N, CA and C atoms of all chains as a GROMACS GRO file, in nm:
protein
  654
    1ARG      N    1  11.743   9.124  10.041
    1ARG     CA    2  11.729   9.254  10.125
    1ARG      C    3  11.759   9.356  10.071
    2LYS      N    4  11.657   9.464  10.083
    2LYS     CA    5  11.694   9.578  10.029
    2LYS      C    6  11.775   9.672  10.100
    3GLU      N    7  11.850   9.758  10.012
    3GLU     CA    8  11.959   9.809  10.078
    3GLU      C    9  11.921   9.903  10.202
    4VAL      N   10  11.811   9.965  10.166
    4VAL     CA   11  11.751  10.083  10.306
    4VAL      C   12  11.624  10.000  10.297
    5GLU      N   13  11.588  10.009  10.436
    5GLU     CA   14  11.441   9.965  10.456
    5GLU      C   15  11.392  10.041  10.574
    6GLN      N   16  11.272  10.099  10.558
    6GLN     CA   17  11.216  10.181  10.669
    6GLN      C   18  11.092  10.125  10.726
    7ASP      N   19  11.048  10.157  10.842
    7ASP     CA   20  10.941  10.134  10.926
    7ASP      C   21  10.826  10.153  10.823
    8PRO      N   22  10.728  10.041  10.811
    8PRO     CA   23  10.595  10.077  10.733
    8PRO      C   24  10.524  10.176  10.804
    9GLY      N   25  10.456  10.252  10.714
    9GLY     CA   26  10.348  10.351  10.776
    9GLY      C   27  10.218  10.316  10.762
   10PRO      N   28  10.118  10.391  10.780
   10PRO     CA   29  10.136  10.513  10.818
   10PRO      C   30  10.128  10.537  10.980
   11PHE      N   31  10.178  10.606  11.033
   11PHE     CA   32  10.194  10.638  11.158
   11PHE      C   33  10.081  10.760  11.210
   12ASN      N   34   9.993  10.736  11.278
   12ASN     CA   35   9.907  10.864  11.309
   12ASN      C   36   9.905  10.848  11.436
   13VAL      N   37   9.921  10.966  11.478
   13VAL     CA   38   9.956  11.009  11.626
   13VAL      C   39   9.882  11.141  11.671
   14PRO      N   40   9.844  11.164  11.799
   14PRO     CA   41   9.776  11.297  11.844
   14PRO      C   42   9.870  11.408  11.862
   15GLU      N   43   9.842  11.532  11.828
   15GLU     CA   44   9.925  11.624  11.869
   15GLU      C   45   9.988  11.612  12.001
   16GLY      N   46  10.100  11.631  12.010
   16GLY     CA   47  10.188  11.631  12.143
   16GLY      C   48  10.272  11.496  12.153
   17ALA      N   49  10.224  11.408  12.071
   17ALA     CA   50  10.282  11.298  12.104
   17ALA      C   51  10.445  11.275  12.050
   18THR      N   52  10.499  11.170  12.131
   18THR     CA   53  10.591  11.134  12.069
   18THR      C   54  10.640  11.033  11.985
   19VAL      N   55  10.691  11.017  11.863
   19VAL     CA   56  10.723  10.934  11.752
   19VAL      C   57  10.844  10.887  11.735
   20ALA      N   58  10.868  10.785  11.692
   20ALA     CA   59  11.018  10.746  11.669
   20ALA      C   60  10.999  10.661  11.522
   21PHE      N   61  11.095  10.672  11.412
   21PHE     CA   62  11.110  10.617  11.304
   21PHE      C   63  11.236  10.526  11.297
   22ASN      N   64  11.246  10.404  11.257
   22ASN     CA   65  11.355  10.330  11.225
   22ASN      C   66  11.393  10.307  11.088
   23CYS      N   67  11.518  10.306  11.057
   23CYS     CA   68  11.543  10.290  10.910
   23CYS      C   69  11.667  10.213  10.910
   24THR      N   70  11.672  10.084  10.840
   24THR     CA   71  11.789   9.992  10.847
   24THR      C   72  11.842   9.972  10.738
   25TYR      N   73  11.994   9.967  10.739
   25TYR     CA   74  12.093   9.930  10.589
   25TYR      C   75  12.137   9.835  10.624
   26SER      N   76  12.203   9.795  10.462
   26SER     CA   77  12.252   9.648  10.462
   26SER      C   78  12.398   9.665  10.429
   27ASN      N   79  12.462   9.808  10.392
   27ASN     CA   80  12.576   9.806  10.365
   27ASN      C   81  12.675   9.845  10.507
   28SER      N   82  12.738   9.770  10.537
   28SER     CA   83  12.810   9.802  10.689
   28SER      C   84  12.933   9.880  10.683
   29ALA      N   85  12.934   9.905  10.529
   29ALA     CA   86  13.064  10.016  10.488
   29ALA      C   87  12.984  10.179  10.482
   30SER      N   88  12.852  10.184  10.494
   30SER     CA   89  12.785  10.280  10.499
   30SER      C   90  12.851  10.406  10.594
   31GLN      N   91  12.862  10.514  10.550
   31GLN     CA   92  12.932  10.626  10.606
   31GLN      C   93  12.848  10.777  10.643
   32SER      N   94  12.760  10.759  10.552
   32SER     CA   95  12.667  10.908  10.584
   32SER      C   96  12.539  10.873  10.584
   33PHE      N   97  12.458  10.944  10.664
   33PHE     CA   98  12.288  10.889  10.667
   33PHE      C   99  12.252  11.023  10.700
   34PHE      N  100  12.113  11.017  10.653
   34PHE     CA  101  12.036  11.166  10.662
   34PHE      C  102  11.888  11.131  10.662
   35TRP      N  103  11.812  11.210  10.732
   35TRP     CA  104  11.681  11.212  10.704
   35TRP      C  105  11.626  11.338  10.638
   36TYR      N  106  11.553  11.310  10.553
   36TYR     CA  107  11.474  11.400  10.450
   36TYR      C  108  11.331  11.390  10.473
   37ARG      N  109  11.256  11.518  10.463
   37ARG     CA  110  11.109  11.544  10.482
   37ARG      C  111  11.036  11.557  10.368
   38GLN      N  112  10.957  11.491  10.311
   38GLN     CA  113  10.869  11.521  10.188
   38GLN      C  114  10.730  11.538  10.219
   39ASP      N  115  10.678  11.650  10.182
   39ASP     CA  116  10.544  11.678  10.210
   39ASP      C  117  10.472  11.650  10.067
   40CYS      N  118  10.351  11.612  10.095
   40CYS     CA  119  10.240  11.555   9.960
   40CYS      C  120  10.276  11.630   9.864
   41ARG      N  121  10.326  11.573   9.731
   41ARG     CA  122  10.336  11.625   9.603
   41ARG      C  123  10.424  11.735   9.606
   42LYS      N  124  10.547  11.730   9.698
   42LYS     CA  125  10.632  11.820   9.689
   42LYS      C  126  10.768  11.754   9.683
   43GLU      N  127  10.906  11.824   9.659
   43GLU     CA  128  11.002  11.763   9.643
   43GLU      C  129  11.059  11.754   9.801
   44PRO      N  130  11.161  11.645   9.825
   44PRO     CA  131  11.231  11.612   9.951
   44PRO      C  132  11.305  11.729   9.984
   45LYS      N  133  11.313  11.753  10.094
   45LYS     CA  134  11.417  11.846  10.183
   45LYS      C  135  11.481  11.792  10.286
   46LEU      N  136  11.612  11.826  10.312
   46LEU     CA  137  11.692  11.787  10.402
   46LEU      C  138  11.646  11.824  10.554
   47LEU      N  139  11.604  11.742  10.644
   47LEU     CA  140  11.571  11.772  10.782
   47LEU      C  141  11.696  11.764  10.844
   48MET      N  142  11.785  11.646  10.850
   48MET     CA  143  11.880  11.654  10.925
   48MET      C  144  11.991  11.532  10.906
   49SER      N  145  12.119  11.560  10.915
   49SER     CA  146  12.218  11.461  10.914
   49SER      C  147  12.212  11.370  11.054
   50VAL      N  148  12.289  11.256  11.020
   50VAL     CA  149  12.282  11.168  11.120
   50VAL      C  150  12.423  11.149  11.166
   51TYR      N  151  12.463  11.188  11.267
   51TYR     CA  152  12.626  11.174  11.321
   51TYR      C  153  12.651  11.058  11.416
   52SER      N  154  12.747  11.020  11.416
   52SER     CA  155  12.789  10.898  11.483
   52SER      C  156  12.743  10.895  11.638
   53SER      N  157  12.767  11.034  11.678
   53SER     CA  158  12.747  11.062  11.834
   53SER      C  159  12.574  11.085  11.879
   54GLY      N  160  12.511  11.071  11.754
   54GLY     CA  161  12.353  11.145  11.754
   54GLY      C  162  12.348  11.280  11.769
   55ASN      N  163  12.237  11.340  11.723
   55ASN     CA  164  12.237  11.466  11.728
   55ASN      C  165  12.097  11.518  11.729
   56GLU      N  166  12.075  11.646  11.769
   56GLU     CA  167  11.935  11.693  11.813
   56GLU      C  168  11.902  11.816  11.766
   57ASP      N  169  11.792  11.858  11.700
   57ASP     CA  170  11.776  11.970  11.651
   57ASP      C  171  11.623  12.013  11.694
   58GLY      N  172  11.638  12.115  11.790
   58GLY     CA  173  11.481  12.124  11.860
   58GLY      C  174  11.407  12.014  11.888
   59ARG      N  175  11.291  11.970  11.859
   59ARG     CA  176  11.207  11.876  11.867
   59ARG      C  177  11.251  11.704  11.804
   60PHE      N  178  11.367  11.745  11.714
   60PHE     CA  179  11.408  11.622  11.631
   60PHE      C  180  11.536  11.578  11.710
   61THR      N  181  11.547  11.445  11.698
   61THR     CA  182  11.651  11.370  11.721
   61THR      C  183  11.706  11.246  11.654
   62ALA      N  184  11.822  11.241  11.607
   62ALA     CA  185  11.842  11.140  11.515
   62ALA      C  186  11.977  11.064  11.586
   63GLN      N  187  11.965  10.917  11.575
   63GLN     CA  188  12.062  10.876  11.626
   63GLN      C  189  12.130  10.760  11.540
   64LEU      N  190  12.226  10.703  11.560
   64LEU     CA  191  12.305  10.586  11.452
   64LEU      C  192  12.340  10.496  11.564
   65ASN      N  193  12.298  10.364  11.506
   65ASN     CA  194  12.344  10.235  11.578
   65ASN      C  195  12.420  10.173  11.467
   66ARG      N  196  12.551  10.146  11.465
   66ARG     CA  197  12.629  10.100  11.358
   66ARG      C  198  12.618   9.960  11.404
   67ALA      N  199  12.616   9.886  11.509
   67ALA     CA  200  12.629   9.770  11.545
   67ALA      C  201  12.508   9.680  11.473
   68SER      N  202  12.394   9.727  11.485
   68SER     CA  203  12.259   9.683  11.454
   68SER      C  204  12.239   9.727  11.328
   69GLN      N  205  12.316   9.834  11.256
   69GLN     CA  206  12.312   9.885  11.111
   69GLN      C  207  12.146   9.933  11.110
   70TYR      N  208  12.120  10.068  11.202
   70TYR     CA  209  11.994  10.139  11.180
   70TYR      C  210  12.034  10.267  11.226
   71ILE      N  211  11.929  10.352  11.153
   71ILE     CA  212  11.922  10.510  11.233
   71ILE      C  213  11.778  10.521  11.258
   72SER      N  214  11.753  10.606  11.336
   72SER     CA  215  11.624  10.642  11.424
   72SER      C  216  11.620  10.785  11.381
   73LEU      N  217  11.499  10.836  11.400
   73LEU     CA  218  11.433  10.974  11.399
   73LEU      C  219  11.334  10.973  11.521
   74LEU      N  220  11.355  11.074  11.590
   74LEU     CA  221  11.247  11.090  11.740
   74LEU      C  222  11.207  11.214  11.702
   75ILE      N  223  11.075  11.219  11.712
   75ILE     CA  224  11.009  11.354  11.718
   75ILE      C  225  10.930  11.371  11.829
   76ARG      N  226  10.975  11.476  11.917
   76ARG     CA  227  10.892  11.492  12.046
   76ARG      C  228  10.803  11.585  12.004
   77ASP      N  229  10.684  11.616  12.111
   77ASP     CA  230  10.580  11.715  12.110
   77ASP      C  231  10.541  11.738  11.964
   78SER      N  232  10.475  11.636  11.912
   78SER     CA  233  10.449  11.620  11.761
   78SER      C  234  10.330  11.742  11.705
   79LYS      N  235  10.359  11.832  11.605
   79LYS     CA  236  10.270  11.906  11.569
   79LYS      C  237  10.207  11.887  11.423
   80LEU      N  238  10.107  11.936  11.425
   80LEU     CA  239  10.046  11.903  11.295
   80LEU      C  240  10.108  11.919  11.176
   81SER      N  241  10.198  12.036  11.194
   81SER     CA  242  10.300  12.067  11.058
   81SER      C  243  10.393  11.936  11.047
   82ASP      N  244  10.405  11.881  11.140
   82ASP     CA  245  10.502  11.742  11.111
   82ASP      C  246  10.467  11.653  11.020
   83SER      N  247  10.338  11.657  10.974
   83SER     CA  248  10.276  11.554  10.876
   83SER      C  249  10.310  11.562  10.753
   84ALA      N  250  10.409  11.445  10.713
   84ALA     CA  251  10.474  11.447  10.609
   84ALA      C  252  10.528  11.299  10.594
   85THR      N  253  10.590  11.264  10.488
   85THR     CA  254  10.689  11.138  10.477
   85THR      C  255  10.819  11.186  10.501
   86TYR      N  256  10.846  11.083  10.582
   86TYR     CA  257  10.994  11.091  10.644
   86TYR      C  258  11.094  10.992  10.556
   87LEU      N  259  11.187  11.040  10.473
   87LEU     CA  260  11.259  10.916  10.418
   87LEU      C  261  11.398  10.941  10.486
   88CYS      N  262  11.478  10.817  10.484
   88CYS     CA  263  11.626  10.820  10.526
   88CYS      C  264  11.709  10.764  10.393
   89VAL      N  265  11.814  10.837  10.394
   89VAL     CA  266  11.912  10.833  10.299
   89VAL      C  267  12.039  10.753  10.346
   90VAL      N  268  12.107  10.696  10.285
   90VAL     CA  269  12.212  10.618  10.327
   90VAL      C  270  12.344  10.640  10.246
   91ASN      N  271  12.446  10.675  10.281
   91ASN     CA  272  12.558  10.678  10.192
   91ASN      C  273  12.583  10.796  10.086
   92ASN      N  274  12.689  10.821  10.037
   92ASN     CA  275  12.700  10.908   9.960
   92ASN      C  276  12.646  10.885   9.807
   93ASP      N  277  12.601  10.760   9.796
   93ASP     CA  278  12.540  10.740   9.660
   93ASP      C  279  12.385  10.755   9.669
   94MET      N  280  12.354  10.783   9.789
   94MET     CA  281  12.244  10.837   9.794
   94MET      C  282  12.089  10.738   9.760
   95ARG      N  283  12.120  10.643   9.844
   95ARG     CA  284  12.012  10.548   9.842
   95ARG      C  285  11.897  10.567   9.950
   96PHE      N  286  11.782  10.618   9.888
   96PHE     CA  287  11.683  10.638   9.963
   96PHE      C  288  11.566  10.545  10.016
   97GLY      N  289  11.527  10.526  10.138
   97GLY     CA  290  11.421  10.434  10.174
   97GLY      C  291  11.296  10.457  10.112
   98ALA      N  292  11.189  10.396  10.125
   98ALA     CA  293  11.064  10.412  10.059
   98ALA      C  294  10.993  10.514  10.145
   99GLY      N  295  11.031  10.543  10.272
   99GLY     CA  296  10.946  10.651  10.353
   99GLY      C  297  10.852  10.603  10.442
  100THR      N  298  10.832  10.674  10.538
  100THR     CA  299  10.741  10.647  10.645
  100THR      C  300  10.639  10.768  10.652
  101ARG      N  301  10.527  10.758  10.618
  101ARG     CA  302  10.432  10.855  10.640
  101ARG      C  303  10.382  10.869  10.808
  102LEU      N  304  10.393  11.029  10.824
  102LEU     CA  305  10.333  11.043  10.945
  102LEU      C  306  10.224  11.147  10.923
  103THR      N  307  10.131  11.117  11.016
  103THR     CA  308  10.008  11.190  11.005
  103THR      C  309   9.960  11.237  11.162
  104VAL      N  310   9.989  11.369  11.193
  104VAL     CA  311   9.996  11.423  11.337
  104VAL      C  312   9.817  11.491  11.320
  105LYS      N  313   9.717  11.423  11.426
  105LYS     CA  314   9.610  11.446  11.422
  105LYS      C  315   9.566  11.562  11.544
  106PRO      N  316   9.477  11.639  11.538
  106PRO     CA  317   9.438  11.736  11.660
  106PRO      C  318   9.384  11.622  11.768
  107GLU      N  319  11.854  13.357   9.666
  107GLU     CA  320  11.897  13.257   9.555
  107GLU      C  321  11.805  13.172   9.482
  108ALA      N  322  11.833  13.132   9.360
  108ALA     CA  323  11.712  13.066   9.255
  108ALA      C  324  11.752  12.932   9.312
  109GLY      N  325  11.644  12.855   9.315
  109GLY     CA  326  11.656  12.696   9.350
  109GLY      C  327  11.674  12.628   9.183
  110VAL      N  328  11.648  12.479   9.224
  110VAL     CA  329  11.686  12.397   9.117
  110VAL      C  330  11.542  12.410   9.022
  111ALA      N  331  11.572  12.438   8.886
  111ALA     CA  332  11.459  12.442   8.800
  111ALA      C  333  11.436  12.332   8.702
  112GLN      N  334  11.326  12.284   8.686
  112GLN     CA  335  11.264  12.178   8.612
  112GLN      C  336  11.163  12.207   8.508
  113SER      N  337  11.186  12.154   8.412
  113SER     CA  338  11.061  12.163   8.320
  113SER      C  339  11.068  12.047   8.214
  114PRO      N  340  10.930  12.019   8.175
  114PRO     CA  341  10.799  12.078   8.207
  114PRO      C  342  10.778  12.011   8.374
  115ARG      N  343  10.671  12.073   8.428
  115ARG     CA  344  10.628  12.027   8.539
  115ARG      C  345  10.553  11.908   8.495
  116TYR      N  346  10.450  11.874   8.397
  116TYR     CA  347  10.376  11.792   8.386
  116TYR      C  348  10.393  11.746   8.248
  117LYS      N  349  10.394  11.616   8.214
  117LYS     CA  350  10.392  11.544   8.084
  117LYS      C  351  10.305  11.416   8.082
  118ILE      N  352  10.237  11.414   7.997
  118ILE     CA  353  10.133  11.304   7.950
  118ILE      C  354  10.195  11.253   7.791
  119ILE      N  355  10.219  11.129   7.773
  119ILE     CA  356  10.239  11.086   7.668
  119ILE      C  357  10.197  10.946   7.625
  120GLU      N  358  10.205  10.870   7.511
  120GLU     CA  359  10.139  10.759   7.504
  120GLU      C  360  10.288  10.672   7.488
  121LYS      N  361  10.252  10.545   7.562
  121LYS     CA  362  10.372  10.422   7.538
  121LYS      C  363  10.425  10.431   7.406
  122ARG      N  364  10.558  10.400   7.397
  122ARG     CA  365  10.661  10.392   7.279
  122ARG      C  366  10.691  10.539   7.228
  123GLN      N  367  10.654  10.667   7.294
  123GLN     CA  368  10.654  10.782   7.263
  123GLN      C  369  10.791  10.820   7.328
  124SER      N  370  10.851  10.916   7.282
  124SER     CA  371  10.987  10.974   7.340
  124SER      C  372  10.949  11.090   7.440
  125VAL      N  373  11.025  11.126   7.535
  125VAL     CA  374  11.021  11.224   7.635
  125VAL      C  375  11.147  11.295   7.675
  126ALA      N  376  11.163  11.412   7.704
  126ALA     CA  377  11.277  11.471   7.747
  126ALA      C  378  11.230  11.581   7.862
  127PHE      N  379  11.341  11.553   7.971
  127PHE     CA  380  11.319  11.646   8.089
  127PHE      C  381  11.421  11.740   8.108
  128TRP      N  382  11.433  11.863   8.148
  128TRP     CA  383  11.552  11.956   8.138
  128TRP      C  384  11.545  11.974   8.273
  129CYS      N  385  11.694  12.018   8.354
  129CYS     CA  386  11.692  12.064   8.481
  129CYS      C  387  11.834  12.187   8.498
  130ASN      N  388  11.791  12.251   8.514
  130ASN     CA  389  11.884  12.385   8.574
  130ASN      C  390  11.946  12.364   8.722
  131PRO      N  391  12.024  12.336   8.729
  131PRO     CA  392  12.089  12.322   8.894
  131PRO      C  393  12.096  12.463   8.964
  132ILE      N  394  12.113  12.466   9.092
  132ILE     CA  395  12.168  12.588   9.142
  132ILE      C  396  12.282  12.647   9.088
  133SER      N  397  12.311  12.756   9.077
  133SER     CA  398  12.439  12.811   9.018
  133SER      C  399  12.554  12.777   9.112
  134GLY      N  400  12.662  12.692   9.042
  134GLY     CA  401  12.788  12.666   9.131
  134GLY      C  402  12.774  12.535   9.166
  135HIS      N  403  12.678  12.446   9.150
  135HIS     CA  404  12.664  12.332   9.220
  135HIS      C  405  12.710  12.226   9.109
  136ALA      N  406  12.814  12.175   9.132
  136ALA     CA  407  12.883  12.109   9.048
  136ALA      C  408  12.794  11.939   9.051
  137THR      N  409  12.763  11.911   9.145
  137THR     CA  410  12.689  11.786   9.158
  137THR      C  411  12.588  11.792   9.118
  138LEU      N  412  12.499  11.697   9.032
  138LEU     CA  413  12.358  11.685   8.989
  138LEU      C  414  12.319  11.537   8.975
  139TYR      N  415  12.179  11.514   9.022
  139TYR     CA  416  12.140  11.378   9.043
  139TYR      C  417  11.981  11.391   8.964
  140TRP      N  418  11.983  11.286   8.903
  140TRP     CA  419  11.846  11.271   8.863
  140TRP      C  420  11.772  11.131   8.925
  141TYR      N  421  11.645  11.136   8.984
  141TYR     CA  422  11.570  11.047   9.040
  141TYR      C  423  11.456  10.998   8.990
  142GLN      N  424  11.420  10.888   8.999
  142GLN     CA  425  11.270  10.841   8.964
  142GLN      C  426  11.193  10.839   9.088
  143GLN      N  427  11.095  10.876   9.122
  143GLN     CA  428  11.016  10.854   9.231
  143GLN      C  429  10.875  10.792   9.204
  144ILE      N  430  10.828  10.683   9.200
  144ILE     CA  431  10.731  10.604   9.186
  144ILE      C  432  10.629  10.628   9.275
  145LEU      N  433  10.502  10.655   9.257
  145LEU     CA  434  10.418  10.684   9.388
  145LEU      C  435  10.412  10.592   9.486
  146GLY      N  436  10.434  10.625   9.611
  146GLY     CA  437  10.435  10.548   9.713
  146GLY      C  438  10.579  10.486   9.767
  147GLN      N  439  10.689  10.527   9.676
  147GLN     CA  440  10.818  10.469   9.706
  147GLN      C  441  10.893  10.588   9.720
  148GLY      N  442  11.012  10.548   9.765
  148GLY     CA  443  11.120  10.657   9.765
  148GLY      C  444  11.205  10.687   9.653
  149PRO      N  445  11.266  10.807   9.626
  149PRO     CA  446  11.339  10.834   9.523
  149PRO      C  447  11.419  10.746   9.480
  150LYS      N  448  11.432  10.699   9.379
  150LYS     CA  449  11.548  10.599   9.300
  150LYS      C  450  11.660  10.680   9.200
  151LEU      N  451  11.782  10.661   9.272
  151LEU     CA  452  11.891  10.751   9.183
  151LEU      C  453  11.895  10.674   9.039
  152LEU      N  454  11.882  10.749   8.955
  152LEU     CA  455  11.912  10.712   8.800
  152LEU      C  456  12.035  10.737   8.757
  153ILE      N  457  12.098  10.861   8.787
  153ILE     CA  458  12.239  10.912   8.751
  153ILE      C  459  12.280  11.047   8.830
  154GLN      N  460  12.418  11.038   8.858
  154GLN     CA  461  12.502  11.124   8.905
  154GLN      C  462  12.607  11.202   8.840
  155PHE      N  463  12.600  11.292   8.837
  155PHE     CA  464  12.707  11.381   8.777
  155PHE      C  465  12.773  11.477   8.850
  156GLN      N  466  12.899  11.471   8.815
  156GLN     CA  467  12.998  11.572   8.879
  156GLN      C  468  13.050  11.646   8.764
  157ASN      N  469  13.008  11.776   8.773
  157ASN     CA  470  13.046  11.883   8.651
  157ASN      C  471  12.982  11.796   8.532
  158ASN      N  472  13.042  11.755   8.405
  158ASN     CA  473  13.007  11.702   8.291
  158ASN      C  474  13.037  11.566   8.308
  159GLY      N  475  13.095  11.486   8.392
  159GLY     CA  476  13.114  11.365   8.398
  159GLY      C  477  13.015  11.271   8.471
  160VAL      N  478  13.024  11.150   8.450
  160VAL     CA  479  12.880  11.038   8.510
  160VAL      C  480  12.969  10.983   8.629
  161VAL      N  481  12.923  10.997   8.765
  161VAL     CA  482  12.962  10.922   8.858
  161VAL      C  483  12.902  10.825   8.908
  162ASP      N  484  12.758  10.822   8.871
  162ASP     CA  485  12.716  10.684   8.895
  162ASP      C  486  12.576  10.668   8.821
  163ASP      N  487  12.587  10.560   8.713
  163ASP     CA  488  12.456  10.545   8.635
  163ASP      C  489  12.412  10.417   8.652
  164SER      N  490  12.457  10.345   8.765
  164SER     CA  491  12.437  10.200   8.766
  164SER      C  492  12.274  10.139   8.783
  165GLN      N  493  12.206  10.239   8.801
  165GLN     CA  494  12.062  10.229   8.816
  165GLN      C  495  11.978  10.283   8.691
  166LEU      N  496  12.047  10.309   8.605
  166LEU     CA  497  11.972  10.385   8.492
  166LEU      C  498  11.980  10.262   8.380
  167PRO      N  499  11.832  10.266   8.322
  167PRO     CA  500  11.803  10.157   8.219
  167PRO      C  501  11.855  10.208   8.088
  168LYS      N  502  11.963  10.161   8.065
  168LYS     CA  503  12.033  10.243   7.950
  168LYS      C  504  11.966  10.229   7.814
  169ASP      N  505  11.881  10.101   7.816
  169ASP     CA  506  11.809  10.048   7.679
  169ASP      C  507  11.736  10.175   7.645
  170ARG      N  508  11.662  10.253   7.752
  170ARG     CA  509  11.577  10.335   7.688
  170ARG      C  510  11.582  10.483   7.767
  171PHE      N  511  11.689  10.467   7.881
  171PHE     CA  512  11.716  10.616   7.933
  171PHE      C  513  11.863  10.676   7.905
  172SER      N  514  11.867  10.816   7.878
  172SER     CA  515  11.989  10.862   7.838
  172SER      C  516  11.989  11.000   7.918
  173ALA      N  517  12.110  11.041   7.962
  173ALA     CA  518  12.093  11.183   8.043
  173ALA      C  519  12.244  11.258   7.982
  174GLU      N  520  12.266  11.346   7.982
  174GLU     CA  521  12.363  11.423   7.940
  174GLU      C  522  12.364  11.569   8.026
  175ARG      N  523  12.506  11.608   8.058
  175ARG     CA  524  12.515  11.729   8.103
  175ARG      C  525  12.658  11.789   8.044
  176LEU      N  526  12.634  11.837   7.917
  176LEU     CA  527  12.741  11.834   7.804
  176LEU      C  528  12.819  11.983   7.895
  177LYS      N  529  12.764  12.076   7.916
  177LYS     CA  530  12.872  12.172   7.941
  177LYS      C  531  12.861  12.187   8.124
  178GLY      N  532  12.822  12.083   8.177
  178GLY     CA  533  12.845  12.112   8.330
  178GLY      C  534  12.764  12.172   8.433
  179VAL      N  535  12.654  12.213   8.333
  179VAL     CA  536  12.552  12.314   8.402
  179VAL      C  537  12.428  12.234   8.414
  180ASP      N  538  12.334  12.280   8.269
  180ASP     CA  539  12.219  12.236   8.278
  180ASP      C  540  12.219  12.066   8.248
  181SER      N  541  12.119  11.988   8.247
  181SER     CA  542  12.121  11.840   8.228
  181SER      C  543  11.965  11.820   8.175
  182THR      N  544  11.999  11.720   8.075
  182THR     CA  545  11.844  11.647   8.018
  182THR      C  546  11.856  11.526   8.052
  183LEU      N  547  11.734  11.474   8.065
  183LEU     CA  548  11.706  11.352   8.072
  183LEU      C  549  11.598  11.284   7.981
  184LYS      N  550  11.626  11.161   7.931
  184LYS     CA  551  11.537  11.115   7.795
  184LYS      C  552  11.494  10.983   7.802
  185ILE      N  553  11.363  10.979   7.763
  185ILE     CA  554  11.331  10.816   7.762
  185ILE      C  555  11.283  10.788   7.630
  186GLN      N  556  11.311  10.699   7.589
  186GLN     CA  557  11.299  10.659   7.436
  186GLN      C  558  11.324  10.502   7.423
  187PRO      N  559  11.194  10.421   7.387
  187PRO     CA  560  11.066  10.450   7.418
  187PRO      C  561  11.014  10.460   7.552
  188ALA      N  562  10.902  10.537   7.578
  188ALA     CA  563  10.864  10.520   7.716
  188ALA      C  564  10.781  10.392   7.719
  189LYS      N  565  10.773  10.355   7.847
  189LYS     CA  566  10.660  10.226   7.886
  189LYS      C  567  10.566  10.270   8.011
  190LEU      N  568  10.478  10.212   8.005
  190LEU     CA  569  10.384  10.245   8.131
  190LEU      C  570  10.464  10.262   8.245
  191GLU      N  571  10.524  10.158   8.282
  191GLU     CA  572  10.579  10.176   8.423
  191GLU      C  573  10.685  10.276   8.421
  192ASP      N  574  10.723  10.333   8.342
  192ASP     CA  575  10.772  10.493   8.364
  192ASP      C  576  10.726  10.607   8.433
  193SER      N  577  10.604  10.583   8.441
  193SER     CA  578  10.504  10.682   8.500
  193SER      C  579  10.561  10.707   8.653
  194ALA      N  580  10.578  10.844   8.673
  194ALA     CA  581  10.654  10.877   8.786
  194ALA      C  582  10.680  10.997   8.806
  195VAL      N  583  10.741  11.054   8.901
  195VAL     CA  584  10.789  11.199   8.924
  195VAL      C  585  10.944  11.179   8.904
  196TYR      N  586  10.973  11.273   8.800
  196TYR     CA  587  11.131  11.255   8.779
  196TYR      C  588  11.185  11.406   8.854
  197LEU      N  589  11.281  11.386   8.929
  197LEU     CA  590  11.343  11.469   9.051
  197LEU      C  591  11.472  11.503   8.994
  198CYS      N  592  11.512  11.649   8.994
  198CYS     CA  593  11.646  11.666   8.960
  198CYS      C  594  11.710  11.724   9.128
  199ALA      N  595  11.797  11.711   9.146
  199ALA     CA  596  11.868  11.775   9.259
  199ALA      C  597  12.026  11.824   9.237
  200SER      N  598  12.072  11.900   9.317
  200SER     CA  599  12.217  11.948   9.309
  200SER      C  600  12.231  12.006   9.430
  201ARG      N  601  12.403  11.978   9.444
  201ARG     CA  602  12.467  11.957   9.581
  201ARG      C  603  12.595  12.042   9.543
  202PHE      N  604  12.640  12.116   9.623
  202PHE     CA  605  12.752  12.206   9.620
  202PHE      C  606  12.860  12.112   9.688
  203ARG      N  607  12.908  12.144   9.816
  203ARG     CA  608  13.000  12.072   9.893
  203ARG      C  609  12.965  11.989   9.998
  204GLY      N  610  12.860  12.030  10.075
  204GLY     CA  611  12.805  11.986  10.193
  204GLY      C  612  12.722  11.829  10.163
  205PRO      N  613  12.643  11.795  10.243
  205PRO     CA  614  12.552  11.651  10.216
  205PRO      C  615  12.412  11.705  10.162
  206GLU      N  616  12.389  11.840  10.175
  206GLU     CA  617  12.269  11.869  10.148
  206GLU      C  618  12.232  11.878   9.973
  207GLN      N  619  12.120  11.817   9.939
  207GLN     CA  620  12.058  11.807   9.816
  207GLN      C  621  11.959  11.904   9.801
  208TYR      N  622  11.959  11.989   9.743
  208TYR     CA  623  11.849  12.061   9.682
  208TYR      C  624  11.771  12.006   9.562
  209PHE      N  625  11.658  11.989   9.592
  209PHE     CA  626  11.587  11.928   9.496
  209PHE      C  627  11.484  12.038   9.422
  210GLY      N  628  11.473  11.986   9.279
  210GLY     CA  629  11.376  12.071   9.200
  210GLY      C  630  11.244  12.018   9.216
  211PRO      N  631  11.119  12.098   9.151
  211PRO     CA  632  10.989  12.056   9.185
  211PRO      C  633  10.940  11.907   9.115
  212GLY      N  634  11.042  11.877   9.057
  212GLY     CA  635  10.990  11.747   8.985
  212GLY      C  636  10.893  11.769   8.828
  213THR      N  637  10.941  11.666   8.753
  213THR     CA  638  10.835  11.628   8.652
  213THR      C  639  10.753  11.541   8.662
  214ARG      N  640  10.612  11.546   8.667
  214ARG     CA  641  10.524  11.431   8.675
  214ARG      C  642  10.482  11.356   8.530
  215LEU      N  643  10.528  11.251   8.508
  215LEU     CA  644  10.513  11.197   8.386
  215LEU      C  645  10.407  11.105   8.398
  216THR      N  646  10.309  11.095   8.259
  216THR     CA  647  10.194  10.991   8.276
  216THR      C  648  10.226  10.934   8.144
  217VAL      N  649  10.244  10.795   8.152
  217VAL     CA  650  10.233  10.714   8.023
  217VAL      C  651  10.116  10.646   8.002
  218THR      N  652  10.045  10.691   7.892
  218THR     CA  653   9.921  10.590   7.874
  218THR      C  654   9.919  10.477   7.777
   0.00000   0.00000   0.00000
């Protein structure tokens, strides 16, 4: 089993849709979790950290489920500009998932 | 504030040749990472430095890859000899204290 696994993509959604991605991790001792965004042929950039109690930043909500060992990212009211690959990162040793590609269409 | 600088941006070499990549992190960032990102995959950590010391190089193929950060600032990553499967984007990132890593634009390596 891979250390970090993400929902297979691609996700193709219309503008305004709500979409959610999951990311499972194998190390139960993992403490730090993050979502990064990577645009095509660009470097990854931090989207948000994931806190135990869950956290929200505008249209984005991140949640952690320690019992089932997964984190999630929910995007509400999708915009065309949300089209990108979303990478989950687990723990301080920075293990990235393979990424989930999202395409938001008009 | 200047970002993470990497050079070259693109490199094409033949297999069995050697290649080196350079990274200049954001000023004051003690932690520096090198990642390999193969097309369609997430970045894979190759090595992590804290100042000029290696924190994690467990995924670095040490028979052909080497990295150094002698003065705790700039870093170089070398591949010798290169293989076809080394074709990838090599990303450098730096971090200060918080969780956020700042990535450079990457070096796209093609091995023919």
